[in-house]
N, C-alpha and C positions, 0 to 999 in steps of 0.2 A: 504494500500500500504506500502510495506517495501522497503526502499532505504538505501544504505550504503553511507555515506558521511564522508570524513575526515575533521577535523576541528582543529583549534588551540584555546586553552583557553587563553584569555588575557583580562585584565581590567574587569574581572567578567563576560565575555560573551564568548560563543563559536563562532568562526569566521570560516566559511567554507573555505577550500582551493581552491574550484572551485565553479562555478556558480551553483545555486540551483533553480530548477523550482517549486517553491512553492509560493502561493500568500502571500503578506505582512500580517504579524500578524497571520499566520497559526500556530495553536498549534500543537506541535509534541512531541513525547516521545523519549528521548535520553537514550541510553544504552552506557555508557562510557567504552571503551576498549582501553587500551594502545597498540600502535603498537609495534612489536618486536624491540628491540634496534638495531641500525645500527652497524655493526662491525666497530671497530676503523679504520681499513684500508680503508673501504669504506667511512667513515666520513672524513678522511684526504684527500682522493682523491676528494671528493665533495668540501671540503673547499679550496683546491688548485685550482680547476677549477673555483670556484667563484672568488678567488683572481685574477687569470689570466684574467677572463672576465672583472673585474672592471678596471684593468690596461689597457686592450685593449680598453675599452670604454672611460675612463676618463684620462688615462695616469698617474694616481696616485692611491695610495691605499686609502681605505675609511678613514683611520685615518690621512690622509695627506691633507692639504689645498693647493691650488695653490701657495700661498705665500711660504710655506715650500718647495714645489717642486722647485720653482724658486731659492730659497736660496741653496738647495742641488746642483742644476746644476751650480750655481756660484762657489761653493766650489770645484767642480770636476776639 
């Protein structure tokens, strides 16, 4: 059976980006192929959308703690 699965390599292991229907400890053969690079414009749009989603969800940016947010609001 041949199946194409996207994965991210980190901490010395390949981590699938979606669920995989294989039994635990199933031996497989990997052929590593780098995906085409995302154009800068598309990457920027993706990054901005991620930023907007974080602010909509948490009200703060990922690099900002609730304490910093409160301090920023006091300063306004």
